[in-house]
N, C-alpha and C positions, 0 to 999 in steps of 0.2 A: 504494500500500500504506500510505503514511503518512497519507492523507487521513482515515481513520477515527479514528486517534489524535489528529490535529490538531483534528478536529471536537469530540471529547470534551474536549480541553484548553481550547479556546477558549470553550466553553459552560459551563465549570465556574464555580461561585460563588466558589471560592477564588482570589484574585488571584495567588497564587504559581503555580498551575497554568496560569492564563491567560498569565502571564509566560513560562512554559516553552513554551506553545503558539505564542507569537510567534516565538521562536527556532527552534521546530520547523519553522515555515513557511520561515524563512530558510535553514535547513539542507537541507530537502527540495527546495526550488526554487532553490538557490544557482546563480547563473550562468545562469539560464534566462530571466529577464525575463518570467515568466508573468504575464499580465494579471489573471487571477482572483486570484492570490496578492497582487499589488500592490494591487488594489482592497480586499481584505480587510484588509491591513495599514493602508492609509490610513483605512479606516472605524474601526478600533480606535484609531488614533492621535488621532482627534478626538472619540471618543465614550465610551471607557472611563472609569470613575470612578476608577481607580487610576493614580497617576502612574508607578509602575514599569512597568506594562503598556504605557502609552502610550510611554514612553521606549524600551522593547524593540521595540515595533512600528515606530517610526521607524528605529531602528538596523538592524533586519532588512532594511529596504529596500536598504541598501548591499550586503548579500550577494546579494540577488535580481538587482540590475542591474549586478553587477560585470563582466559580459560586454559591456555597452553603457554605459560610464560617461558618455558625452556626454548621455544622457537624464536623468541623476540631478539635476544642478543645477536644471533647470526643474521637476522633480517636487518637489524639497525646498524651493524658494524660499519658498512660502507658509508651510510648517511652520517655517522658520527665523525667522519673524516672529511666531510664536505667543505668546500671553500666558503660556503655561505654560512655565516654565524647563526642565522635564524634556523637553518636546518639542523645545525649542531645543537642548538638549544632545544628544538623539538625532539631530537633524539634523546636528550637527557630526560625530558618530561615523559616520553614514551617508556623509557626503561623504568623510571620511578613508578609509573602507574601500572604497567603491565607485569612487572616482576616483584611487586610489593608483597605478593603472597608466597614467594619462594622461601623455603627453609635455608637454602644455600645459594645466595645470589652471586656467586663468585665471578661468573662470566660477565654479568652486568656491571659489577664493581670494577672489573678490569677495563671495560670500555669507558667508564666514568673517570678513571684514574688520570688520564692525560687531559681530560676536559676540565678538571679542577684547576689546572694551570694554564688554561686557555688565555690568549691575549685579549679576547673580548670580555668585558666585565659581566655582561648578562649571561654569557655562556657559563662562566664560572659560577654565577649565581644558581643557574639551573642544575649544574653538576653537584653542587653541595646539597641542594634541596633533595635531589633524586637519591643521593647516597644516604641521606638521613631517612628517607622513606624505606629504603631497603634494609637498614640496620636497626630498625626499631626493636627494642627488648633484647638486643644482643649485649651480653655482659662484656665490657671492655677487658676484664681481667682474664677471660678465657677466649676472647676473640680479638686478635691483633688488629683486624681491619676496623672494628668499632673503636678501639683505643686510638688508632691513628686518626680516624675521622674526628673524634672529639678533640684531640689536640689541634688538628687543623682548624676546626671551627673556632676554638678559643684564640688561637694565634691570629686568625683573620679578623676577628672582632676587635682584638686589642690593638692591632697594627693600623691605626687610623692614618698614619702618615703614608704608607706604601700601598695599602689595600684600597681599591676604588670603592665608591659608595655602594654601588649595586652589588658588588661581591660581598661586602660587609652585611648588606641587607639580607642576602641569601644565606649567609652564615648564621645570622640571628634567627631567621625563619627555620633553618635546618636544626638549630639547637632546640627550638620549641617542638618541632615535629618528632625528633628522635626521643624526646622525653615526654611526649604527649600523654595527657591524662594521668600524670604522675607515674609514667612508665607502666600503666595498666591497660592500655588500649593499643590496637594495631589497625592498620588500614585493611579493610576486608570488603572487596568488591564482589566476591562470589560466596554463595552460601555453602554449607557443608555438603549439601546434596549436589553441588556443581552447577547451580543456576545463578545467573547474574542478579544482583540486588539493586533494583532501580533507584531507590533513594541514595544509596552510596555512590552509584555511578554518576547520577545527576549532580550530587554534591561535589564530586571530584571534577566534573566538567566546569561547574561554576567557579571552583577554586582556581582553575587555570586562567580565568579571566582577570585575575589580580594584575596581570600585565597591563590592563587598561584602567582598572579601578581597584585600588588597594583594599576597600572593605570586603571584597570577595574572598580574601584570605580566610575569613571565618567559616566559609562554606566547607572547608576541608573536614570539619568536625562531623559532617554527615556521613563520611566514609569510615569513621572509626567504630570499632566494635570492642567491647570489653573482653579481656582474656582472664576469665575467672571461672571457677567451678564451684557451684553452690548447691549443696544437697538439702532438700526440704522433705519433710514428712507429710502425712495426710492433713495436718493442721497448718501446713506451710511454715512450720518452725524449723530451726537449724539444729539438728542433732549433733552433739559434740563428739559422739563416739564413732561417727562416720570417718573412715580413713581411706586414703588412696596410696598405692605404692608407686614409686618412681624408680625406673631401672638405672638412673644416673644420679650422681650426687647433686643435691639441691643447690649447692654453692655455685654450680655452673650457670644457674638460671636466676641468681640472686640480683637484687637491685644494684646498680653501680654505686660506688661510694660518692657521697656528696662532695661538691666542689669546696676546696679550702682556699681561704683568702691568702694571697701571697704577702708575706711579711717583708717590709722594707729593710734592706741591709743598712745597719748603722755604720757610719764612717769610723774607721779605726784611728784613734788619736796617736800621733807619733810621740814616743817617749823622749823626754828631755835627757840630755847628756848628764851622766853621774860621775863625780870625781872619784879617783881611786881610794882616797882616804875614807870617804863616805861609804863606799862599797865594802871596805874591810870592816868598818864598825857594824854595819848591818849584818854581815856574815857572822860575826861573833854573837850578836843577839839571837840570830836564827838558830845557831848551834845550841845555845842554852835552852831555847824553847823546845827544840826537837827532842832533847833528852827527857824533859818532863812529860811530853805528850805521847811517848812511845807506848807506855803501859796502857794509857787510855785508848789508843788506836787498836791495840790487840783485843781489848774487851769489846769495842765496837764492831770489829771484824767478825767475832764469833756471833754476836747478835744478828748481824746482817745475813750471815750464812743460815742461821736458824729461820729467819723470816723468809728467805728465798726458798727454803725447803718446804715451808708451809704453803707458800703461794703456788709452788709447782704441784703440790698434792691437790690443792683446791681447784686449779685450772690446768689440767693436763694439756700438753701441746697437741697431741695426736688424738682427737676425739673420734676419728673415723668418719666415713661418709654418712650424710643424713639422707634417707630415702623415703620417709613417711611424711605425708601431708594430712593435715587435719582440717575439718570443715569450719568455715568457708576457706577456700584456698585460691592463691594466684597461680595460674597455669599459663606460661608463655606459649607462643605458637610452636617453637621448637620443642618445648618440654612436653607438649601433648602427644608427641610420638612415643614417649617413654612411659606414659601413664597407663596403669592397669587397675581395674576394680577388683576388690576382694569379694568373691562370690561363694566361698565355702560356708558350711553350716555354722561355723563358730562366729561368724559375723552377724551382728544384730541387724545392721542396715545394709541392704543391697539395692542397686538400681532396679526400678521396675522395668525400664526399657533398656535392655542390655545390648546396646549398639556400640561396636568398637570405635566408630567414628565420632560418637557423641561424648567428647571429653572436655567440653567447655560449655559454659552457660548454666542453666538451672536443671538439675537432675532430681526427679521425684524418686524418693526412696521408699522401700518396703520394710516395715518393721517385722522382723522374724520372731520377736518376743513381745507381742503387744501387751501381755499381762504385767510386765515389769514396768516400774516407773521410769519415765524418760528423763534424761539429763538436760 
């Protein structure tokens, strides 16, 4: 039904209408990976005379292939090296949109690596934003790419002298996106059953228009989905005894450490010259004091050893991996691959709908011991 309107928009002489036609293709065929639509967008991306239309065509590819994100990096690779900066920016947005649901976006991040140092400021802006979209909820202590990106963002924001304004703006936006929702949400354009989510896709489309009107930045929140697992009983209460096993240590999915304020280094004062006679007198006084304090230091040393021993017993260094989660719990996108429910008879609460893919959101629980009082 949309093909007639798309045809009219794409053939119009007005570049603004052709611009709308590119996004009309992206919305009409979102999450379908339609080959005819992909060919049309690629043709416009390299042939249209208007930069805005070319940028929109490349960006719309991200919406089309959001259901098969592993195909996108190979498709975008040549466009990311285009001589036209608008096409390169569109490649950044397409990677950020289309690959945001990937557990391991290594290929997409490799394409964005050289774009972060692009000569054009708005291309660098797009690369930083796209990288943040791909690395949401990745712990920097266990993922070097996430740690490198966070350092890059902080350096770009702080370097007001050498970083252009648009690149700094992109770094600020990327900092907000990578920590969106208190690091408890991710971009989710497809449902668990594999169908596109219209509100999320429309919100992402409106967000891309911040290029023209900055209040559109807030529309990105429509594409966020919370990453939590909440078990409820028949009364919609949260049972405390409901536990979930994780095949990996929970530290790998923990929150990143909060930022620490850098302390200014105090200038060291240069010592004044000391006469030899004065130095000899001070040395004699120090020798007398050292003899009287030797006995006290020995006593203090024994007390310190005893305190250190007690501290070591109270806080052992090797506590072992933590693999149990209690209700309600935070489950990141990567962590959901290692989550498993306890279904044996010893468990009081078990999921009513035992679907292996349903590991986030609200889970209704069955009480196997209804006669016992609930916690």
